[in-house]
C-alpha positions as CSV (number, residue, x, y, z in Angstrom):
1,X,-63.9,-43.0,-5.0
2,X,-67.7,-45.5,-6.4
3,X,-69.3,-47.9,-5.6
4,X,-69.3,-50.8,-8.0
5,X,-71.8,-54.0,-7.5
6,X,-70.5,-56.7,-9.2
7,X,-72.8,-58.7,-11.4
8,X,-76.4,-57.4,-9.6
9,X,-74.8,-58.8,-6.0
10,X,-73.8,-56.9,-3.7
11,X,-71.7,-53.5,-4.2
12,X,-68.2,-53.4,-3.2
13,X,-65.9,-50.8,-2.4
14,X,-62.1,-51.9,-3.1
15,X,-59.4,-52.5,-1.2
16,X,-57.8,-49.1,-2.1
17,X,-60.3,-47.5,-1.7
18,X,-60.8,-47.9,1.6
19,X,-56.8,-48.0,2.7
20,X,-57.2,-44.1,1.3
21,X,-60.4,-43.9,3.1
22,X,-58.9,-44.6,6.5
23,X,-56.5,-42.4,6.0
24,X,-58.0,-39.8,4.9
25,X,-58.8,-39.5,1.5
26,X,-62.1,-38.4,1.0
27,X,-64.4,-39.7,4.0
28,X,-67.3,-36.7,3.3
29,X,-67.5,-38.4,-0.2
30,X,-68.0,-42.3,1.2
31,X,-70.3,-40.6,4.2
32,X,-72.5,-39.2,0.8
33,X,-72.0,-42.7,-0.6
34,X,-72.6,-45.3,1.9
35,X,-76.3,-43.0,3.3
36,X,-77.6,-43.3,-0.9
37,X,-81.0,-45.4,1.1
38,X,-80.4,-47.3,-2.3
39,X,-76.9,-49.5,-1.3
40,X,-78.3,-50.7,2.9
41,X,-74.8,-50.7,4.7
42,X,-76.0,-54.2,5.8
43,X,-74.9,-54.9,1.8
44,X,-71.9,-54.1,1.8
45,X,-68.3,-55.6,0.9
46,X,-65.5,-55.4,0.2
47,X,-63.8,-57.0,-3.1
48,X,-60.3,-57.7,-5.3
49,X,-60.8,-57.9,-8.4
50,X,-62.8,-61.4,-7.1
51,X,-60.6,-62.5,-5.2
52,X,-61.1,-63.2,-1.5
53,X,-60.1,-61.1,1.0
54,X,-57.8,-61.0,3.7
55,X,-58.4,-59.4,7.1
56,X,-55.6,-56.5,7.4
57,X,-57.9,-55.1,11.0
58,X,-57.6,-58.3,13.1
59,X,-55.7,-56.9,15.3
60,X,-57.2,-52.8,15.4
61,X,-59.3,-51.5,17.5
62,X,-61.2,-48.4,16.5
63,X,-62.2,-45.6,18.4
64,X,-64.5,-43.8,16.4
65,X,-64.8,-40.2,19.2
66,X,-67.3,-37.8,18.6
67,X,-64.5,-34.7,18.6
68,X,-60.5,-36.2,18.9
69,X,-60.3,-31.8,18.7
70,X,-61.5,-32.3,22.2
71,X,-58.8,-33.5,24.7
72,X,-60.6,-35.2,26.9
73,X,-60.7,-37.8,24.2
74,X,-57.1,-38.3,24.3
75,X,-57.1,-38.4,27.6
76,X,-59.9,-41.7,26.9
77,X,-57.9,-43.2,23.7
78,X,-54.5,-42.8,26.5
79,X,-56.2,-45.5,28.7
80,X,-57.7,-47.8,25.5
81,X,-54.5,-47.9,24.0
82,X,-53.1,-48.7,26.8
83,X,-54.8,-51.5,27.8
84,X,-55.7,-52.6,23.9
85,X,-52.0,-53.5,23.6
86,X,-51.0,-55.5,26.2
87,X,-53.1,-58.0,24.0
88,X,-51.0,-57.0,21.4
89,X,-54.2,-54.7,19.0
90,X,-53.8,-51.1,17.7
91,X,-56.2,-48.9,18.0
92,X,-57.5,-47.0,14.2
93,X,-59.0,-43.3,16.0
94,X,-61.6,-41.7,13.7
95,X,-63.1,-38.2,14.2
96,X,-66.7,-38.9,14.1
97,X,-67.0,-34.1,14.2
98,X,-70.8,-34.7,16.2
99,X,-71.7,-35.3,12.7
100,X,-74.2,-38.2,12.2
101,X,-73.5,-38.7,8.6
102,X,-69.4,-39.2,9.4
103,X,-70.0,-41.3,12.3
104,X,-72.3,-43.1,10.2
105,X,-69.3,-43.7,7.9
106,X,-66.9,-44.8,9.9
107,X,-69.0,-47.5,10.9
108,X,-69.4,-48.5,7.5
109,X,-65.1,-48.7,7.1
110,X,-65.4,-50.9,10.3
111,X,-68.1,-53.2,9.1
112,X,-66.0,-53.8,5.5
113,X,-62.0,-53.7,7.4
114,X,-63.4,-55.8,10.2
115,X,-61.6,-55.1,12.8
116,X,-61.8,-57.1,15.7
117,X,-63.6,-54.0,18.3
118,X,-65.1,-50.6,18.3
119,X,-65.3,-48.6,20.7
120,X,-67.0,-45.6,19.8
121,X,-69.0,-42.0,21.3
122,X,-71.9,-42.0,20.2
123,X,-73.1,-38.4,17.7
124,X,-77.1,-38.9,18.6
125,X,-77.7,-41.0,21.9
126,X,-81.4,-41.8,20.0
127,X,-79.8,-41.9,16.4
128,X,-76.6,-43.4,16.1
129,X,-77.1,-47.1,15.0
130,X,-74.7,-49.5,15.5
131,X,-76.9,-52.3,14.7
132,X,-74.3,-53.1,11.5
133,X,-71.4,-54.6,14.0
134,X,-73.5,-56.3,15.7
135,X,-75.0,-58.0,12.8
136,X,-71.6,-58.8,11.8
137,X,-70.2,-59.8,14.6
138,X,-68.4,-57.1,15.3
139,X,-68.6,-55.8,19.6
140,X,-68.7,-52.7,20.1
141,X,-68.6,-50.6,23.8
142,X,-69.2,-46.7,24.0
143,X,-67.6,-44.6,26.0
144,X,-69.1,-41.1,27.1
145,X,-72.6,-41.4,26.5
146,X,-75.8,-44.2,25.3
147,X,-76.3,-45.6,22.0
148,X,-79.6,-46.2,22.7
149,X,-81.2,-48.3,19.9
150,X,-78.7,-51.2,20.7
151,X,-78.2,-52.7,24.2
152,X,-73.5,-52.8,24.0
153,X,-71.6,-52.2,27.1
154,X,-71.0,-48.5,28.1
155,X,-69.0,-46.9,30.0
156,X,-69.7,-43.2,31.5
157,X,-69.3,-41.0,34.6
158,X,-72.0,-39.9,36.6
159,X,-72.6,-36.8,35.4
160,X,-75.8,-35.7,37.2
161,X,-73.8,-36.0,40.3
162,X,-70.7,-34.5,38.8
163,X,-72.9,-31.4,37.6
164,X,-74.4,-30.8,41.2
165,X,-71.6,-30.9,42.9
166,X,-70.0,-28.2,41.1
167,X,-73.4,-26.1,40.9
168,X,-74.3,-26.5,44.7
169,X,-70.2,-25.3,44.9
170,X,-71.7,-21.8,43.3
171,X,-74.1,-21.8,45.5
172,X,-72.4,-22.5,49.1
173,X,-69.7,-19.2,47.5
174,X,-72.8,-17.9,47.6
175,X,-74.2,-17.2,43.9
176,X,-78.0,-17.5,43.5
177,X,-78.2,-17.0,39.1
178,X,-76.0,-19.2,38.1
179,X,-76.1,-20.6,34.3
180,X,-75.5,-23.1,32.3
181,X,-74.3,-23.8,28.9
182,X,-74.7,-26.8,28.0
183,X,-73.9,-29.0,25.1
184,X,-76.1,-30.2,22.4
185,X,-78.9,-31.8,23.8
186,X,-78.7,-34.6,21.5
187,X,-75.8,-36.4,24.2
188,X,-76.3,-38.5,27.0
189,X,-73.6,-36.2,28.9
190,X,-76.2,-33.2,28.3
191,X,-79.2,-34.0,29.6
192,X,-77.4,-35.6,32.0
193,X,-76.1,-32.7,33.6
194,X,-78.6,-30.2,32.6
195,X,-79.9,-32.4,34.7
196,X,-77.4,-31.9,37.8
197,X,-77.5,-28.1,37.5
198,X,-81.3,-28.6,38.0
199,X,-81.8,-30.8,40.2
200,X,-78.8,-28.5,42.8
201,X,-80.8,-25.4,42.5
202,X,-84.4,-27.0,43.9
203,X,-82.2,-28.3,46.2
204,X,-81.3,-24.8,47.1
205,X,-84.7,-24.0,47.2
206,X,-84.0,-21.9,43.4
207,X,-86.2,-22.5,40.6
208,X,-84.3,-22.5,37.0
209,X,-85.2,-19.9,34.0
210,X,-84.9,-21.1,31.1
211,X,-83.2,-18.4,30.4
212,X,-79.6,-18.8,31.6
213,X,-79.2,-22.3,30.3
214,X,-77.7,-21.5,26.7
215,X,-77.3,-25.2,24.9
216,X,-73.5,-25.5,21.9
217,X,-71.8,-27.7,20.9
218,X,-69.2,-28.2,22.9
219,X,-66.7,-26.4,20.8
220,X,-64.5,-23.4,21.7
221,X,-66.6,-21.6,19.7
222,X,-70.1,-22.7,21.1
223,X,-68.4,-21.7,25.1
224,X,-68.3,-18.4,23.3
225,X,-70.9,-18.0,21.9
226,X,-73.4,-19.5,25.0
227,X,-71.3,-16.6,27.0
228,X,-72.0,-13.8,24.7
229,X,-75.5,-14.6,24.7
230,X,-76.0,-14.7,29.0
231,X,-73.9,-11.8,29.9
232,X,-77.2,-10.2,27.2
233,X,-79.6,-11.5,29.9
234,X,-80.8,-8.8,32.5
235,X,-80.2,-9.6,35.0
236,X,-76.9,-11.2,34.1
237,X,-75.8,-14.2,35.9
238,X,-73.4,-14.6,38.7
239,X,-71.8,-17.5,38.0
240,X,-71.7,-20.1,35.8
241,X,-71.4,-23.9,35.2
242,X,-69.5,-24.8,31.5
243,X,-70.6,-28.0,30.7
244,X,-66.9,-29.1,28.8
245,X,-63.3,-28.2,28.7
246,X,-64.0,-26.7,24.5
247,X,-66.7,-24.5,25.4
248,X,-64.8,-23.3,28.7
249,X,-62.3,-21.7,26.9
250,X,-64.7,-19.9,24.9
251,X,-66.6,-18.3,27.8
252,X,-63.4,-17.8,28.9
253,X,-62.7,-15.2,26.5
254,X,-66.5,-14.0,26.2
255,X,-65.7,-13.4,28.8
256,X,-62.2,-11.3,29.1
257,X,-63.5,-9.3,25.9
258,X,-66.0,-8.0,28.2
259,X,-64.5,-7.3,31.4
260,X,-65.3,-9.5,33.2
261,X,-63.3,-10.6,36.2
262,X,-63.6,-14.0,37.1
263,X,-65.1,-14.3,39.6
264,X,-65.1,-10.6,40.5
265,X,-67.9,-10.4,37.7
266,X,-68.3,-14.1,37.2
267,X,-67.8,-16.7,39.4
268,X,-67.0,-20.3,36.5
269,X,-67.3,-23.9,37.1
270,X,-66.3,-26.4,34.4
271,X,-66.4,-29.9,33.5
272,X,-62.6,-31.9,32.4
273,X,-59.6,-31.7,34.4
274,X,-56.4,-30.4,33.1
275,X,-52.7,-29.7,33.4
276,X,-52.6,-26.1,32.4
277,X,-55.9,-25.4,35.0
278,X,-54.1,-24.5,37.6
279,X,-51.8,-22.0,36.1
280,X,-54.6,-20.0,35.1
281,X,-55.3,-16.7,36.0
282,X,-57.5,-17.2,38.2
283,X,-57.2,-21.0,38.2
284,X,-59.6,-23.3,37.5
285,X,-62.7,-25.1,39.6
286,X,-63.3,-28.4,37.8
287,X,-65.1,-31.6,37.6
288,X,-62.5,-34.0,37.3
289,X,-63.7,-37.3,34.0
290,X,-61.1,-40.8,35.8
291,X,-60.2,-40.2,31.7
292,X,-57.9,-42.8,31.1
293,X,-60.2,-45.0,33.7
294,X,-62.7,-44.3,31.4
295,X,-60.3,-46.4,28.8
296,X,-59.6,-48.5,30.3
297,X,-62.5,-50.0,31.1
298,X,-64.7,-49.6,28.2
299,X,-60.9,-51.5,26.4
300,X,-61.8,-54.3,29.4
301,X,-65.2,-54.7,28.5
302,X,-64.1,-55.3,24.2
303,X,-60.9,-57.5,25.4
304,X,-63.7,-59.1,27.5
305,X,-66.2,-60.1,24.4
306,X,-63.4,-60.5,22.5
307,X,-62.5,-63.6,24.2
308,X,-66.5,-64.4,24.0
309,X,-68.3,-63.5,27.1
310,X,-71.6,-63.0,26.5
311,X,-73.3,-61.7,28.7
312,X,-75.5,-59.2,28.8
313,X,-75.2,-55.6,27.7
314,X,-73.3,-54.3,31.0
315,X,-72.9,-50.6,31.9
316,X,-69.6,-49.2,33.9
317,X,-71.0,-45.8,35.7
318,X,-67.5,-43.8,37.2
319,X,-67.5,-41.3,39.9
320,X,-66.3,-37.3,39.1
321,X,-64.3,-35.2,41.3
322,X,-65.0,-31.6,42.1
323,X,-61.6,-29.0,42.2
324,X,-61.1,-26.9,44.1
325,X,-60.8,-24.0,42.7
326,X,-60.2,-19.9,42.5
327,X,-62.1,-19.3,39.8
328,X,-65.3,-20.4,42.0
329,X,-64.8,-18.5,45.3
330,X,-66.3,-15.4,45.3
331,X,-63.8,-13.8,47.3
332,X,-60.4,-15.3,46.5
333,X,-57.3,-15.5,48.3
334,X,-60.3,-17.3,50.6
335,X,-59.4,-21.2,52.1
336,X,-59.8,-23.2,49.3
337,X,-59.3,-26.1,51.2
């Protein structure tokens, strides 16, 4: 792909290149070029041989999610699509893959394509910069995580309360040496879930221990590696709070390889509820996030901006729900309530 200047003016991207990149052909190369410090993203425009370019994405929203492999975002997307469709909007899904360069490339493409609006799960609370969208007049809503550099609408869950309830449940079951497998601390979710975990421990007179808190990348391999590290800790933890579903899958794989029985040798609570959690052996205790409500709330905020709302950046905070199953119950077979 080539970014070309015309007569010393603004660098331009052809319509063909724009379409090819959106269809998955070269986002990595576009990310590198769009981050060229000699080419400010705000100065990149689309061209088509000098002709005016229509807005092919005027009824399209870009959903830039940090990891589309994560079923959490599939659930959020369903909520977004249901609300968007009522007003005739379609969704263009972009996978940033927890990578700031990829995220920046998709943000630039959203500006170039003149999409109607953007819903984004920021890769980094402090480093994600949505300014180019705001400067272009593109309404934007964040989901799951904050973007502190810009005052925009957002939809969050009460992560700290969710993590606190999961940890307190483990304590109530008689576990005291409780570990945390957390996400990358550059994200809102990871920091807030650590805060809730530590709050619960302290409420019950247990001082958090640094060696029992391991932070990974919200991916399956990260959960596996984090659990493997915790299993080498002496004395071993008795239970673990896992900050998302993919890391929980990896953690369970590590436990099986180590022949650790859940919950006999290790109690486990994980964020995110999915139909198969109850079919695991043992069934997994989860902290459920309202995927559909998150997506619908984000869509409603975006629609209100498109309708002309000038309200100061609004934040919707939704509650989680603890679903107790056998993975966290010390005496399996006891009444789960």
